[in-house]
C-alpha positions as a LaTeX table, in Angstrom:
\begin{tabular}{lrrr}
\hline
Residue & $x$ (\AA) & $y$ (\AA) & $z$ (\AA) \\
\hline
Met1 & $-22.47$ & $-22.27$ & $-14.50$ \\
Glu2 & $-19.25$ & $-23.98$ & $-13.49$ \\
Gly3 & $-17.48$ & $-22.63$ & $-10.40$ \\
Ala4 & $-20.25$ & $-20.15$ & $-9.50$ \\
Gly5 & $-19.99$ & $-19.19$ & $-5.84$ \\
Leu6 & $-16.81$ & $-21.22$ & $-5.32$ \\
Gln7 & $-14.30$ & $-19.47$ & $-3.05$ \\
Val8 & $-10.62$ & $-20.42$ & $-3.23$ \\
Ser9 & $-8.49$ & $-20.02$ & $-0.11$ \\
Arg10 & $-5.11$ & $-18.47$ & $-0.94$ \\
Thr11 & $-2.08$ & $-17.88$ & 1.26 \\
Arg12 & $-0.48$ & $-14.44$ & 0.99 \\
Val13 & 3.27 & $-14.95$ & 0.49 \\
Asn14 & 6.48 & $-13.05$ & $-0.10$ \\
Tyr15 & 9.74 & $-14.49$ & $-1.42$ \\
Ala16 & 10.74 & $-16.01$ & 1.93 \\
Tyr17 & 7.58 & $-18.13$ & 2.12 \\
Met18 & 7.37 & $-19.29$ & $-1.49$ \\
His19 & 9.16 & $-22.61$ & $-0.87$ \\
Gln20 & 6.66 & $-23.52$ & 1.89 \\
Asn21 & 3.74 & $-23.22$ & $-0.53$ \\
His22 & 4.75 & $-25.41$ & $-3.46$ \\
Gly23 & 1.58 & $-26.59$ & $-5.20$ \\
Ser24 & $-0.65$ & $-24.33$ & $-3.08$ \\
Gln25 & $-2.87$ & $-21.41$ & $-4.04$ \\
Val26 & $-0.98$ & $-18.18$ & $-3.25$ \\
Cys27 & $-1.25$ & $-14.39$ & $-3.61$ \\
Leu28 & 1.94 & $-12.43$ & $-4.17$ \\
Leu29 & 2.24 & $-8.64$ & $-3.95$ \\
Gly30 & 5.18 & $-6.72$ & $-5.39$ \\
Ile31 & 6.61 & $-4.39$ & $-8.02$ \\
Val32 & 7.01 & $-5.61$ & $-11.60$ \\
Asn33 & 10.76 & $-5.83$ & $-12.18$ \\
Lys34 & 10.68 & $-7.12$ & $-15.75$ \\
Gly35 & 7.44 & $-7.11$ & $-17.67$ \\
Asp36 & 6.26 & $-7.37$ & $-21.23$ \\
Val37 & 3.28 & $-8.55$ & $-23.21$ \\
Gly38 & 3.49 & $-12.33$ & $-23.29$ \\
Gln39 & 3.02 & $-14.90$ & $-20.58$ \\
Ala40 & 5.87 & $-14.17$ & $-18.16$ \\
Phe41 & 7.16 & $-11.35$ & $-15.97$ \\
Gln42 & 9.18 & $-10.92$ & $-12.79$ \\
Val43 & 8.03 & $-9.39$ & $-9.49$ \\
Lys44 & 10.20 & $-7.92$ & $-6.72$ \\
Thr45 & 8.54 & $-8.70$ & $-3.39$ \\
Ser46 & 8.42 & $-6.61$ & $-0.21$ \\
Asp47 & 11.32 & $-8.64$ & 1.25 \\
Gly48 & 13.47 & $-7.98$ & $-1.83$ \\
Gly49 & 13.18 & $-11.37$ & $-3.50$ \\
Leu50 & 12.58 & $-11.86$ & $-7.22$ \\
Val51 & 9.73 & $-14.18$ & $-8.20$ \\
Asn52 & 9.01 & $-15.23$ & $-11.77$ \\
Val53 & 5.37 & $-15.29$ & $-12.83$ \\
Arg54 & 4.15 & $-17.35$ & $-15.75$ \\
Met55 & 0.50 & $-16.67$ & $-16.59$ \\
Lys56 & $-1.74$ & $-19.51$ & $-17.71$ \\
Thr57 & $-3.06$ & $-17.28$ & $-20.49$ \\
Pro58 & $-1.09$ & $-14.62$ & $-22.40$ \\
Leu59 & $-1.23$ & $-11.03$ & $-21.17$ \\
Thr60 & $-3.24$ & $-8.65$ & $-23.33$ \\
Glu61 & $-1.41$ & $-5.58$ & $-22.02$ \\
Pro62 & 2.03 & $-4.79$ & $-20.62$ \\
Val63 & 2.24 & $-4.95$ & $-16.83$ \\
Ser64 & 4.17 & $-2.53$ & $-14.64$ \\
Gly65 & 4.17 & $-1.06$ & $-11.16$ \\
Leu66 & 2.55 & $-2.57$ & $-8.09$ \\
Ile67 & 0.81 & $-5.86$ & $-8.83$ \\
Glu68 & $-0.94$ & $-8.65$ & $-6.96$ \\
Val69 & $-0.74$ & $-12.07$ & $-8.62$ \\
Cys70 & $-2.86$ & $-15.04$ & $-7.59$ \\
Gly71 & $-1.98$ & $-18.53$ & $-8.71$ \\
Ile72 & $-0.15$ & $-21.69$ & $-7.75$ \\
Gly73 & 3.24 & $-21.55$ & $-6.01$ \\
Gln74 & 5.97 & $-23.57$ & $-7.72$ \\
Gly75 & 9.10 & $-23.92$ & $-5.61$ \\
Lys76 & 10.97 & $-20.94$ & $-4.26$ \\
Asn77 & 10.60 & $-18.44$ & $-7.10$ \\
Leu78 & 7.79 & $-19.26$ & $-9.53$ \\
Val79 & 4.05 & $-18.62$ & $-9.54$ \\
Leu80 & 1.79 & $-20.06$ & $-12.21$ \\
Gly81 & $-0.49$ & $-17.04$ & $-12.43$ \\
Glu82 & $-4.24$ & $-17.37$ & $-12.77$ \\
Ser83 & $-5.16$ & $-13.71$ & $-12.25$ \\
Tyr84 & $-3.61$ & $-10.36$ & $-11.43$ \\
Val85 & $-4.54$ & $-6.84$ & $-10.35$ \\
Thr86 & $-2.42$ & $-3.74$ & $-10.90$ \\
Phe87 & $-2.60$ & $-0.74$ & $-8.56$ \\
Pro88 & $-2.41$ & 3.02 & $-9.18$ \\
Glu89 & 0.97 & 4.74 & $-9.04$ \\
Glu90 & $-0.05$ & 6.59 & $-5.83$ \\
Ile91 & $-0.28$ & 3.28 & $-3.97$ \\
Glu92 & 2.96 & 2.01 & $-5.49$ \\
Lys93 & 4.87 & 4.98 & $-4.04$ \\
Thr94 & 4.08 & 3.86 & $-0.48$ \\
Phe95 & 4.54 & 0.10 & $-1.01$ \\
Gly96 & 6.93 & $-1.41$ & 1.51 \\
Arg97 & 7.04 & 1.62 & 3.77 \\
Ala98 & 6.05 & 0.99 & 7.36 \\
Lys99 & 4.09 & 3.71 & 9.14 \\
Lys100 & 5.65 & 5.08 & 12.28 \\
Phe101 & 3.22 & 5.73 & 15.10 \\
\hline
\end{tabular}
């Protein structure tokens, strides 16, 4: 079984750090700004930047809401997506809000 047990190290990034991770494995968390069924969508990151995502394989469902995309960083605003996870609306409502202690 190819790749069994293989762990990939990924750097968690937002818009500001995309350019430092060109060609590297990254994880990006944000809100889908423009999404559709196809291979591409746009994510608004926690620091307000817009990052385009182009999936290696076509989406089988529309994406929306809070999403984490893992893939390869390409310059300052593109991720070649390998996988993604969407989160429930309850989590999306609190995304980007800092807790005050």
